[in-house]
C-alpha positions as CSV (number, residue, x, y, z in Angstrom):
1,M,0.0,0.0,0.0
2,E,1.1,3.6,-0.6
3,I,0.6,6.6,1.7
4,G,1.7,9.7,-0.1
5,E,5.4,9.1,-0.9
6,V,5.7,6.2,1.5
7,K,5.2,2.5,0.5
8,L,4.3,0.0,3.2
9,E,4.3,-3.7,2.7
10,W,3.7,-6.6,5.1
11,L,6.3,-9.4,4.9
12,G,4.4,-11.8,7.1
13,Q,4.5,-12.3,10.9
14,S,5.7,-9.0,12.3
15,G,7.9,-8.1,9.2
16,F,7.3,-4.9,7.3
17,L,9.0,-3.0,4.5
18,I,8.9,0.8,4.6
19,K,10.2,2.5,1.5
20,N,10.6,6.1,0.3
21,S,14.1,7.4,-0.6
22,R,15.3,4.7,1.8
23,V,14.6,1.0,2.3
24,I,13.6,0.2,5.8
25,Y,12.8,-3.3,7.2
26,I,11.3,-4.1,10.6
27,D,11.6,-7.7,11.9
28,P,12.1,-9.4,8.5
29,F,11.2,-13.1,8.8
30,N,10.8,-15.8,6.1
31,I,11.2,-13.2,3.4
32,K,11.9,-13.8,-0.3
33,D,15.4,-14.2,-1.5
34,D,15.3,-11.3,-4.0
35,M,14.2,-8.5,-1.7
36,E,15.8,-5.1,-2.0
37,K,18.9,-4.4,0.1
38,A,18.3,-2.5,3.3
39,D,19.4,1.0,4.3
40,I,17.9,0.5,7.8
41,I,16.8,-2.6,9.7
42,L,14.8,-2.3,12.9
43,I,14.8,-5.3,15.2
44,T,12.3,-5.3,18.2
45,H,13.9,-8.2,20.1
46,G,15.9,-11.3,19.8
47,H,13.3,-14.0,19.3
48,Q,13.8,-16.0,16.2
49,D,10.7,-14.8,14.3
50,H,11.9,-11.2,14.8
51,C,15.7,-11.5,14.6
52,S,16.3,-14.0,11.9
53,I,19.9,-14.3,10.8
54,V,19.0,-16.1,7.6
55,D,16.7,-13.3,6.6
56,L,19.1,-10.5,7.6
57,N,21.7,-12.0,5.4
58,K,19.4,-11.6,2.5
59,I,19.1,-7.9,2.8
60,V,22.2,-6.4,4.4
61,K,24.6,-4.4,2.3
62,E,27.7,-2.5,3.1
63,G,26.7,0.4,5.4
64,T,23.3,-1.0,6.4
65,R,22.3,0.4,9.8
66,V,20.8,-2.2,12.1
67,F,19.0,-0.9,15.2
68,C,18.4,-3.8,17.7
69,T,18.1,-4.6,21.4
70,A,21.1,-6.1,23.2
71,D,19.8,-9.6,23.2
72,A,19.3,-9.4,19.4
73,Q,22.8,-8.0,18.9
74,S,24.3,-11.0,20.7
75,K,22.7,-13.3,18.1
76,I,23.8,-11.4,15.0
77,M,26.8,-13.1,13.5
78,R,29.5,-11.6,11.3
79,F,28.1,-10.7,7.9
80,D,30.0,-10.7,4.6
81,V,29.8,-6.9,4.4
82,P,30.4,-4.3,7.1
83,I,27.3,-3.0,8.7
84,K,26.6,-0.5,11.5
85,I,24.9,-1.8,14.6
86,E,23.1,0.5,17.1
87,I,22.0,-1.1,20.4
88,V,18.7,0.4,21.5
89,E,16.4,0.5,24.5
90,P,13.0,2.2,25.1
91,G,12.9,6.0,25.1
92,Q,15.6,6.8,22.5
93,E,15.5,8.9,19.4
94,Y,17.5,8.7,16.2
95,E,17.7,10.7,13.0
96,V,18.8,9.2,9.7
97,G,18.5,11.9,7.0
98,D,14.8,12.8,6.8
99,T,13.8,9.7,8.8
100,R,13.2,9.9,12.6
101,I,13.2,6.7,14.6
102,Y,11.9,6.4,18.2
103,T,12.0,3.4,20.5
104,V,9.0,2.7,22.7
105,P,8.4,0.0,25.3
106,A,7.0,-3.4,24.3
107,Y,6.3,-6.1,27.0
108,N,3.8,-8.6,28.4
109,V,1.6,-7.7,31.4
110,D,0.3,-11.1,32.3
111,K,2.6,-13.4,30.4
112,S,6.3,-14.3,30.8
113,F,7.3,-14.3,27.1
114,H,8.4,-10.6,26.9
115,P,9.3,-9.3,30.4
116,K,9.4,-5.5,30.8
117,E,12.9,-5.7,32.4
118,E,14.3,-7.0,29.2
119,G,14.0,-3.6,27.7
120,W,12.6,-4.8,24.3
121,V,11.0,-2.3,22.0
122,G,8.5,-1.2,19.5
123,Y,9.4,1.6,17.0
124,L,7.9,4.9,15.8
125,V,9.1,5.7,12.3
126,K,8.4,9.2,11.1
127,V,9.0,9.9,7.4
128,N,7.4,12.0,4.7
129,G,4.4,13.1,6.8
130,V,3.7,9.5,7.8
131,V,4.1,8.1,11.4
132,I,4.3,4.3,11.6
133,Y,4.0,2.7,15.0
134,H,5.3,-0.9,15.1
135,A,4.2,-2.2,18.5
136,G,6.6,-5.1,18.7
137,D,5.6,-8.1,20.8
138,T,3.4,-6.5,23.5
139,D,0.2,-6.5,25.5
140,V,-1.9,-3.5,26.1
141,I,0.4,-1.3,28.2
142,P,0.0,2.1,29.9
143,E,2.7,3.7,27.7
144,M,0.3,3.4,24.7
145,Q,-1.6,6.4,26.1
146,K,1.3,8.6,25.2
147,L,1.1,7.7,21.5
148,T,-2.2,9.6,20.9
149,G,-0.3,12.8,20.3
150,H,1.1,11.4,17.1
151,K,-2.3,11.7,15.4
152,Q,-2.0,15.2,13.9
153,P,-3.8,17.0,11.1
154,D,-0.8,17.1,8.8
155,K,0.4,13.5,9.4
156,T,-1.0,10.0,8.8
157,F,-0.6,7.9,11.9
158,I,-0.5,4.1,11.3
159,A,-0.5,1.5,14.0
160,L,0.9,-2.0,13.3
161,L,-0.5,-4.2,16.1
162,P,0.1,-7.9,17.0
163,I,-3.2,-9.8,17.1
164,G,-2.2,-13.5,17.3
165,G,-2.7,-14.0,21.0
166,R,-0.7,-16.3,23.3
167,F,2.6,-14.4,23.0
168,T,1.1,-11.0,22.4
169,M,-2.3,-9.3,22.3
170,S,-5.4,-11.2,21.1
171,A,-7.5,-9.6,18.4
172,E,-9.8,-8.2,21.0
173,E,-7.0,-6.8,23.1
174,A,-5.3,-5.3,20.0
175,A,-8.6,-3.6,19.2
176,E,-8.5,-2.1,22.7
177,A,-5.0,-0.9,22.1
178,A,-6.2,0.7,18.8
179,S,-8.9,2.5,20.8
180,I,-6.3,3.9,23.1
181,I,-3.8,4.9,20.4
182,K,-6.4,6.3,18.0
183,P,-4.5,5.9,14.7
184,N,-5.8,7.0,11.3
185,L,-5.3,3.4,10.2
186,A,-4.6,0.2,12.1
187,I,-3.0,-2.9,10.5
188,P,-2.9,-6.3,12.1
189,M,0.3,-8.3,12.3
190,H,1.9,-11.3,14.1
191,Y,-0.5,-13.9,12.8
192,G,-0.6,-16.5,10.1
193,S,2.8,-18.0,10.8
194,V,3.5,-18.9,14.5
195,V,0.1,-18.2,16.1
196,G,-3.0,-16.5,15.0
197,S,-5.0,-16.8,11.7
198,E,-6.8,-14.7,9.1
199,S,-10.0,-15.0,11.2
200,D,-8.2,-13.2,14.1
201,A,-7.4,-10.4,11.7
202,E,-11.0,-10.2,10.5
203,E,-12.2,-10.2,14.2
204,F,-9.7,-7.3,14.9
205,K,-11.1,-5.4,11.9
206,E,-14.7,-5.9,12.9
207,I,-14.2,-4.7,16.5
208,C,-12.1,-1.7,15.5
209,E,-14.5,-0.5,12.8
210,E,-17.3,-0.8,15.3
211,N,-15.3,1.7,17.4
212,G,-14.7,4.0,14.4
213,I,-11.1,3.0,13.7
214,E,-10.2,2.2,10.1
215,V,-8.4,-1.1,9.5
216,K,-6.6,-2.5,6.5
217,I,-5.6,-6.2,6.3
218,L,-2.5,-6.4,4.1
219,K,-1.6,-9.3,2.0
220,K,1.8,-10.8,2.5
221,I,4.3,-10.1,-0.3
């Protein structure tokens, strides 16, 4: 899909491609072999379906900037080309040309899969009048209330929310998160591979639209 000058594609699971003048990947997993090389890669945490060495090897090039948490960095092996690795934690801000990147908390509240103390993250990517919130692996958390300020008249605010349940929010919980965040558009992720199904995505869409929130279910590329 295209939003102004920004192209957004779902790669399956929690993986996305954001493209304008730069090629940005978030959590690439089980991607095709012929994908474009990355200028920027954002890794939310070190779990295999988010930090996949096989998939990173498909898209790194000399000078690729990889933003990742400490546990993910420890899993990244030496690549054939030199890359730049930035270790992140919640509450940081980075600027790469006209792209701004913010790290935000992502954690479980009543599960043990993603403890808050690990310091794992979601990302806010601001580029070309578009703000994209990738929630990472998370439950509904209090910090989401701070995200409502990103919905501004001159910007399109998009929320990418996990809906698969078990390890993250369920479809119903993700719809609650969307009601808190109030994006212009919500897109479901983290389903159809490890846990969650297309029916969960449809349930998420139905609940959100009942609450006046637009949802688009993307097809995996």
